[in-house]
ROVEXLUM-139753 format. One record per residue (C-alpha): residue number from 1; residue in one letter; x, y, z. Coordinates in pm, 1 decimal. Layout:
BEGIN
(r NUM,"A",(X,Y,Z))
...
***
This chain:
BEGIN
(r 1,"M",(6611.9,-7610.0,8881.9))
(r 2,"K",(6816.9,-7643.2,8562.5))
(r 3,"K",(6500.0,-7728.7,8370.5))
(r 4,"F",(6335.6,-7412.8,8508.0))
(r 5,"I",(6630.8,-7194.5,8405.5))
(r 6,"K",(6632.5,-7348.4,8056.2))
(r 7,"L",(6259.5,-7290.4,8016.9))
(r 8,"L",(6294.3,-6930.3,8134.1))
(r 9,"S",(6574.2,-6872.6,7881.9))
(r 10,"L",(6360.7,-7003.0,7597.1))
(r 11,"M",(6074.3,-6774.5,7696.7))
(r 12,"L",(6300.4,-6469.4,7703.7))
(r 13,"V",(6439.9,-6552.3,7358.2))
(r 14,"G",(6085.6,-6588.1,7221.9))
(r 15,"L",(5981.1,-6253.0,7366.2))
(r 16,"F",(6289.2,-6091.0,7214.8))
(r 17,"L",(6208.2,-6232.3,6869.1))
(r 18,"V",(5846.1,-6115.9,6891.2))
(r 19,"A",(5962.8,-5768.4,6991.1))
(r 20,"C",(6202.6,-5757.8,6696.7))
(r 21,"G",(5931.8,-5875.5,6457.8))
(r 22,"S",(5688.4,-5617.1,6589.6))
(r 23,"S",(5948.8,-5344.1,6553.9))
(r 24,"S",(6017.5,-5453.1,6196.4))
(r 25,"E",(5646.0,-5455.3,6107.7))
(r 26,"T",(5603.1,-5110.8,6262.3))
(r 27,"A",(5891.8,-4978.2,6057.5))
(r 28,"E",(5749.6,-5133.2,5739.6))
(r 29,"S",(5404.8,-4991.6,5820.1))
(r 30,"S",(5554.2,-4648.3,5882.4))
(r 31,"S",(5742.4,-4672.3,5555.3))
(r 32,"A",(5421.1,-4766.2,5372.5))
(r 33,"V",(5242.8,-4465.2,5519.8))
(r 34,"E",(5524.3,-4238.5,5405.6))
(r 35,"E",(5509.9,-4388.1,5054.4))
(r 36,"T",(5131.1,-4335.4,5038.2))
(r 37,"K",(5169.2,-3975.6,5149.7))
(r 38,"E",(5426.6,-3913.5,4879.8))
(r 39,"V",(5196.2,-4056.7,4609.2))
(r 40,"V",(4909.8,-3837.9,4722.6))
(r 41,"E",(5133.8,-3534.7,4724.0))
(r 42,"E",(5257.7,-3619.0,4375.6))
(r 43,"T",(4903.3,-3661.5,4237.6))
(r 44,"T",(4775.6,-3338.7,4393.0))
(r 45,"D",(5084.9,-3131.3,4325.2))
(r 46,"E",(4966.3,-3008.8,3980.3))
(r 47,"E",(4878.2,-2640.5,3981.7))
(r 48,"L",(4529.8,-2576.0,3843.4))
(r 49,"P",(4338.5,-2254.0,3774.4))
(r 50,"S",(4072.8,-2089.3,3984.4))
(r 51,"V",(3776.6,-2034.8,3750.3))
(r 52,"G",(3486.4,-1791.0,3764.5))
(r 53,"F",(3182.6,-1857.7,3544.4))
(r 54,"S",(2943.9,-1566.6,3481.9))
(r 55,"I",(2631.9,-1709.3,3315.3))
(r 56,"S",(2345.3,-1508.6,3168.4))
(r 57,"T",(2070.2,-1698.9,3350.8))
(r 58,"L",(1999.1,-2019.0,3539.4))
(r 59,"N",(1627.8,-1983.8,3470.0))
(r 60,"N",(1663.8,-2156.4,3133.8))
(r 61,"P",(1726.6,-2534.1,3103.5))
(r 62,"F",(1982.7,-2476.7,2828.8))
(r 63,"F",(2211.2,-2273.3,3053.7))
(r 64,"V",(2149.7,-2493.3,3358.4))
(r 65,"T",(2280.5,-2787.8,3155.5))
(r 66,"M",(2579.2,-2583.8,3041.5))
(r 67,"A",(2667.7,-2489.8,3400.1))
(r 68,"D",(2621.3,-2850.6,3512.8))
(r 69,"G",(2865.9,-2966.6,3245.7))
(r 70,"A",(3127.2,-2713.8,3357.1))
(r 71,"E",(3088.0,-2795.0,3727.1))
(r 72,"A",(3102.9,-3171.3,3669.4))
(r 73,"K",(3420.1,-3144.1,3460.2))
(r 74,"A",(3576.7,-2905.2,3713.7))
(r 75,"K",(3507.1,-3153.0,3993.5))
(r 76,"E",(3649.2,-3439.1,3787.8))
(r 77,"L",(3972.8,-3251.6,3716.6))
(r 78,"G",(4009.8,-3086.0,4056.6))
(r 79,"V",(3950.1,-2730.8,3934.0))
(r 80,"S",(3800.4,-2470.3,4167.3))
(r 81,"I",(3497.3,-2303.4,4005.2))
(r 82,"K",(3242.6,-2043.7,4110.7))
(r 83,"V",(2927.1,-2004.5,3897.7))
(r 84,"V",(2743.0,-1670.6,3922.3))
(r 85,"D",(2393.2,-1619.6,3778.6))
(r 86,"A",(2330.9,-1280.2,3614.0))
(r 87,"G",(1955.6,-1339.6,3616.3))
(r 88,"N",(1914.3,-1196.1,3264.4))
(r 89,"D",(2034.4,-858.6,3395.3))
(r 90,"P",(2327.3,-701.7,3201.3))
(r 91,"A",(2406.1,-456.1,3482.9))
(r 92,"K",(2419.4,-736.3,3739.7))
(r 93,"Q",(2646.4,-937.0,3512.7))
(r 94,"V",(2893.2,-649.0,3493.3))
(r 95,"T",(2896.6,-629.2,3874.4))
(r 96,"D",(2932.1,-1007.7,3899.5))
(r 97,"I",(3237.1,-1003.3,3673.5))
(r 98,"E",(3395.2,-717.1,3866.6))
(r 99,"D",(3342.0,-912.8,4189.0))
(r 100,"L",(3496.3,-1226.7,4038.4))
(r 101,"I",(3802.3,-1025.6,3933.6))
(r 102,"T",(3858.4,-912.9,4293.5))
(r 103,"T",(3856.0,-1275.1,4415.5))
(r 104,"G",(4175.1,-1343.3,4219.9))
(r 105,"I",(4045.8,-1591.7,3962.0))
(r 106,"D",(4285.1,-1710.5,3692.4))
(r 107,"V",(4028.2,-1773.9,3419.1))
(r 108,"L",(3688.4,-1615.8,3352.0))
(r 109,"I",(3423.0,-1803.7,3155.6))
(r 110,"V",(3145.3,-1571.9,3043.4))
(r 111,"N",(2810.6,-1635.0,2877.5))
(r 112,"P",(2697.4,-1275.7,2814.0))
(r 113,"E",(2342.0,-1157.4,2861.4))
(r 114,"D",(2429.4,-866.5,2633.3))
(r 115,"S",(2740.3,-895.6,2418.0))
(r 116,"S",(2802.1,-519.2,2412.0))
(r 117,"S",(2736.7,-407.3,2769.6))
(r 118,"V",(2967.9,-671.0,2913.8))
(r 119,"G",(3265.4,-555.5,2703.4))
(r 120,"P",(3425.4,-306.6,2947.7))
(r 121,"A",(3409.5,-554.0,3237.9))
(r 122,"I",(3569.2,-821.2,3020.4))
(r 123,"Q",(3844.5,-577.9,2925.1))
(r 124,"S",(3907.6,-514.2,3295.5))
(r 125,"A",(3954.1,-887.7,3345.8))
(r 126,"L",(4198.1,-906.7,3055.4))
(r 127,"D",(4390.1,-605.1,3188.4))
(r 128,"A",(4421.0,-787.7,3521.4))
(r 129,"G",(4591.4,-1079.1,3345.6))
(r 130,"I",(4286.4,-1306.4,3360.3))
(r 131,"K",(4226.6,-1540.0,3066.8))
(r 132,"V",(3874.5,-1503.4,2923.3))
(r 133,"I",(3659.5,-1764.9,2750.7))
(r 134,"A",(3323.4,-1668.9,2598.5))
(r 135,"I",(3073.8,-1952.1,2568.6))
(r 136,"D",(2766.8,-1968.7,2339.4))
(r 137,"R",(2763.9,-1589.1,2297.2))
(r 138,"G",(3047.2,-1363.9,2188.4))
(r 139,"V",(3174.6,-1040.9,2344.4))
(r 140,"D",(3191.9,-702.5,2171.8))
(r 141,"D",(3471.1,-449.1,2227.9))
(r 142,"A",(3714.8,-689.5,2396.5))
(r 143,"E",(3968.9,-934.0,2255.0))
(r 144,"I",(3883.4,-1251.2,2445.8))
(r 145,"D",(4116.0,-1550.8,2438.8))
(r 146,"V",(3874.0,-1818.5,2317.1))
(r 147,"Y",(3514.4,-1848.0,2197.0))
(r 148,"I",(3332.1,-2181.6,2237.2))
(r 149,"G",(2998.8,-2222.9,2065.1))
(r 150,"T",(2772.0,-2308.4,1777.4))
(r 151,"D",(2781.4,-2150.1,1433.1))
(r 152,"N",(2440.5,-1995.5,1493.2))
(r 153,"V",(2410.4,-1844.4,1146.5))
(r 154,"A",(2469.2,-2174.3,965.8))
(r 155,"A",(2240.6,-2367.9,1201.5))
(r 156,"S",(1956.8,-2117.2,1158.1))
(r 157,"E",(1996.4,-2124.3,781.6))
(r 158,"K",(1937.9,-2500.7,797.1))
(r 159,"V",(1616.7,-2443.0,994.6))
(r 160,"G",(1492.1,-2193.8,735.4))
(r 161,"E",(1579.2,-2422.7,445.5))
(r 162,"Y",(1396.8,-2712.0,615.2))
(r 163,"L",(1080.9,-2499.5,648.5))
(r 164,"L",(1091.9,-2383.0,287.6))
(r 165,"E",(1063.0,-2745.6,177.3))
(r 166,"L",(726.6,-2769.0,357.0))
(r 167,"L",(571.8,-2429.2,280.0))
(r 168,"D",(442.2,-2255.8,-30.6))
(r 169,"A",(591.1,-1926.9,-148.2))
(r 170,"E",(268.5,-1740.1,-66.8))
(r 171,"D",(253.4,-1868.6,292.0))
(r 172,"Q",(316.0,-1628.5,579.3))
(r 173,"I",(580.1,-1680.3,844.5))
(r 174,"A",(669.3,-1508.8,1174.7))
(r 175,"I",(998.8,-1493.6,1363.6))
(r 176,"L",(1050.6,-1489.1,1740.9))
(r 177,"E",(1382.5,-1319.1,1814.9))
(r 178,"G",(1596.2,-1365.7,2125.5))
(r 179,"V",(1740.6,-1113.8,2369.6))
(r 180,"P",(1835.7,-792.2,2185.0))
(r 181,"G",(2212.0,-748.1,2193.3))
(r 182,"A",(2291.4,-1115.7,2259.5))
(r 183,"S",(2520.7,-1240.5,1983.5))
(r 184,"S",(2334.5,-1572.9,1959.2))
(r 185,"A",(2005.7,-1388.2,1903.4))
(r 186,"I",(2160.7,-1163.2,1638.5))
(r 187,"E",(2329.9,-1453.1,1457.9))
(r 188,"R",(2025.5,-1680.9,1461.7))
(r 189,"N",(1805.8,-1404.8,1324.2))
(r 190,"E",(2065.7,-1344.1,1053.3))
(r 191,"G",(2056.0,-1711.5,958.2))
(r 192,"F",(1676.3,-1720.3,946.2))
(r 193,"L",(1669.8,-1413.7,721.2))
(r 194,"N",(1944.0,-1551.2,494.6))
(r 195,"A",(1729.2,-1855.3,422.3))
(r 196,"L",(1380.2,-1704.7,424.2))
(r 197,"E",(1396.8,-1349.4,287.4))
(r 198,"G",(1293.6,-1335.1,-77.1))
(r 199,"N",(1158.6,-1690.2,-64.9))
(r 200,"I",(853.9,-1644.8,158.7))
(r 201,"E",(660.6,-1361.7,323.1))
(r 202,"I",(783.8,-1272.5,671.5))
(r 203,"V",(485.1,-1082.4,812.5))
(r 204,"T",(632.7,-1003.3,1154.6))
(r 205,"S",(952.1,-1046.2,1356.4))
(r 206,"Q",(953.5,-960.6,1727.2))
(r 207,"T",(1160.6,-1032.4,2034.8))
(r 208,"A",(1037.5,-1250.6,2318.4))
(r 209,"N",(1371.1,-1242.2,2504.7))
(r 210,"F",(1429.0,-1618.6,2493.6))
(r 211,"D",(1141.7,-1653.6,2744.5))
(r 212,"R",(849.7,-1899.4,2731.8))
(r 213,"V",(586.8,-1673.4,2887.6))
(r 214,"E",(688.7,-1381.4,2667.6))
(r 215,"G",(683.4,-1612.4,2367.1))
(r 216,"M",(323.7,-1706.3,2442.3))
(r 217,"T",(216.5,-1343.4,2486.5))
(r 218,"V",(394.2,-1220.9,2172.8))
(r 219,"V",(246.7,-1500.1,1959.7))
(r 220,"E",(-103.1,-1432.7,2091.5))
(r 221,"N",(-66.9,-1078.0,1958.5))
(r 222,"M",(94.0,-1196.8,1635.0))
(r 223,"L",(-197.9,-1428.4,1559.1))
(r 224,"Q",(-454.7,-1158.8,1626.3))
(r 225,"A",(-280.2,-922.3,1385.0))
(r 226,"N",(-183.9,-1191.6,1131.5))
(r 227,"P",(-438.0,-1477.9,1142.1))
(r 228,"N",(-296.8,-1646.5,829.7))
(r 229,"I",(48.0,-1726.4,971.6))
(r 230,"K",(152.8,-2077.6,868.7))
(r 231,"A",(482.2,-2109.2,1055.8))
(r 232,"I",(667.5,-1955.4,1350.4))
(r 233,"V",(1045.6,-1971.3,1371.2))
(r 234,"A",(1177.3,-1926.1,1725.6))
(r 235,"A",(1538.3,-1851.2,1817.8))
(r 236,"N",(1517.4,-2088.9,2115.2))
(r 237,"D",(1299.4,-2366.7,2254.6))
(r 238,"E",(1149.9,-2167.9,2539.8))
(r 239,"M",(992.0,-1917.0,2301.5))
(r 240,"A",(883.0,-2199.3,2070.5))
(r 241,"L",(707.5,-2376.1,2358.3))
(r 242,"G",(531.8,-2052.1,2448.7))
(r 243,"A",(425.4,-2017.7,2084.6))
(r 244,"I",(274.2,-2367.1,2092.5))
(r 245,"E",(65.5,-2274.3,2396.8))
(r 246,"A",(-60.1,-1959.2,2224.9))
(r 247,"I",(-146.6,-2144.5,1903.7))
(r 248,"N",(-342.5,-2415.6,2082.0))
(r 249,"A",(-520.2,-2158.7,2300.6))
(r 250,"S",(-634.0,-1975.9,1985.3))
(r 251,"G",(-829.2,-2277.1,1862.3))
(r 252,"R",(-563.5,-2382.1,1613.7))
(r 253,"V",(-344.0,-2691.0,1641.9))
(r 254,"A",(33.4,-2648.2,1667.0))
(r 255,"G",(206.3,-2883.1,1426.2))
(r 256,"E",(-95.3,-2900.6,1196.2))
(r 257,"D",(-237.4,-2553.9,1136.9))
(r 258,"I",(85.2,-2373.9,1222.7))
(r 259,"L",(437.0,-2519.1,1216.4))
(r 260,"V",(677.6,-2418.8,1494.2))
(r 261,"T",(1055.4,-2459.8,1512.1))
(r 262,"G",(1284.1,-2422.6,1812.8))
(r 263,"F",(1653.7,-2414.9,1894.6))
(r 264,"D",(1846.9,-2585.0,2180.5))
(r 265,"A",(1679.0,-2928.6,2212.7))
(r 266,"N",(1583.8,-2902.1,2578.6))
(r 267,"D",(1377.0,-3183.4,2732.0))
(r 268,"D",(1039.9,-3011.9,2688.3))
(r 269,"A",(1119.5,-2935.6,2325.6))
(r 270,"L",(1218.8,-3294.8,2252.1))
(r 271,"A",(891.5,-3410.4,2408.3))
(r 272,"A",(706.5,-3162.1,2184.9))
(r 273,"V",(884.8,-3299.4,1877.5))
(r 274,"K",(773.2,-3647.9,1979.6))
(r 275,"D",(408.6,-3545.2,2017.2))
(r 276,"G",(414.5,-3352.6,1689.1))
(r 277,"T",(349.1,-3001.3,1820.1))
(r 278,"L",(707.2,-2887.4,1748.9))
(r 279,"L",(835.0,-2948.2,1396.8))
(r 280,"L",(1203.7,-2948.9,1489.4))
(r 281,"T",(1466.9,-2815.4,1723.2))
(r 282,"V",(1841.4,-2765.2,1693.1))
(r 283,"Q",(2042.1,-2985.9,1925.1))
(r 284,"Q",(2355.1,-2822.2,2057.3))
(r 285,"K",(2603.6,-3017.4,2266.2))
(r 286,"T",(2534.9,-2805.0,2573.1))
(r 287,"V",(2707.3,-3026.3,2828.9))
(r 288,"A",(3008.5,-3049.2,2598.6))
(r 289,"M",(3027.5,-2669.0,2586.9))
(r 290,"G",(3060.4,-2651.6,2964.4))
(r 291,"E",(3307.9,-2938.6,2978.0))
(r 292,"T",(3518.4,-2795.0,2696.9))
(r 293,"A",(3532.1,-2456.6,2869.7))
(r 294,"I",(3700.2,-2614.3,3173.4))
(r 295,"E",(3946.5,-2810.2,2960.0))
(r 296,"V",(4033.8,-2494.6,2765.8))
(r 297,"A",(4068.0,-2298.9,3091.8))
(r 298,"I",(4335.0,-2542.4,3210.5))
(r 299,"K",(4524.4,-2515.9,2881.0))
(r 300,"L",(4518.2,-2135.9,2887.9))
(r 301,"F",(4635.1,-2134.3,3249.0))
(r 302,"K",(4929.1,-2357.6,3157.2))
(r 303,"G",(5021.9,-2137.5,2862.3))
(r 304,"E",(4928.1,-2394.3,2599.1))
(r 305,"T",(4813.7,-2288.8,2252.3))
(r 306,"V",(4437.2,-2299.1,2193.6))
(r 307,"D",(4241.6,-2207.9,1879.6))
(r 308,"A",(4064.6,-1873.1,1906.1))
(r 309,"E",(3735.5,-2042.2,1815.9))
(r 310,"V",(3627.2,-2388.0,1928.7))
(r 311,"P",(3317.9,-2489.5,1727.1))
(r 312,"V",(3044.7,-2714.6,1864.6))
(r 313,"D",(2848.1,-2931.5,1621.3))
(r 314,"V",(2467.9,-2921.3,1594.5))
(r 315,"T",(2197.9,-3159.9,1473.4))
(r 316,"L",(1847.6,-3084.2,1348.3))
(r 317,"V",(1611.4,-3302.3,1551.7))
(r 318,"D",(1271.5,-3382.9,1400.8))
(r 319,"S",(1023.6,-3671.6,1418.6))
(r 320,"E",(1262.4,-3892.9,1222.1))
(r 321,"N",(1554.8,-3885.3,1464.5))
(r 322,"V",(1415.6,-3770.2,1801.6))
(r 323,"E",(1493.9,-4005.8,2089.7))
***
């Protein structure tokens, strides 16, 4: 009987110790959960801006890449972003911006379809206390906070100078201009003219609205009216690729009979440089533009000082350095 009582006592002591240990582990576990929760709260406690991105078009690889860069960086940094496609329609872009303003965004990134027509809507955003960043194309009639983009004039001058090394003074050249009113189109045309005017005969200069199909149609007409054209300078790759199609369809050979230059270095253009149909293209750091816009948006939201212009470097890509 005494042995039984002793054994029972030992069992009760053991159960008590197990219960105490379990209680201690539960308390430690609960404490660990609380510590984890605090860390999460600390890491997500930073206030970040709500960003609206009004882009001229998502029907062009250049701008798709730009938007992808912005969205990827926003996701990485935990920034809320809404991208709205204007579809190459200035009126729609104005409406898009007005709608973004009503959603209560903190920062507006805008890539204007038309630098002038978007001005009043941009001013409305500024009046509402929204920080505004223009990317790739500037804005007329509104004092935006920051512009991020290429020096289009200088880059286009380099393209013109490159061509002059390959052509004779009596050769004829044509220019494909971008969307009328877009600052990038205006600046690139200015750069082409700075380099070419007075040094070679420019027989025609027409817009093809940064569009491949329009580029093909315009060049078909150019070649019929001016059969001795030796080079075509395009303000973007899409128009240049359309020009190549028109040249080859006319019985000539792009890259041999007629030289073609582009601007943007999209995938199709780089492939054309490799196969020799496109003489060169201008490589802009498109992804970096989008990424930089998000980083600048955060700085503006926090009240940090940012330069009014953030330049993006370019590289001329030809057969010697294409990858």
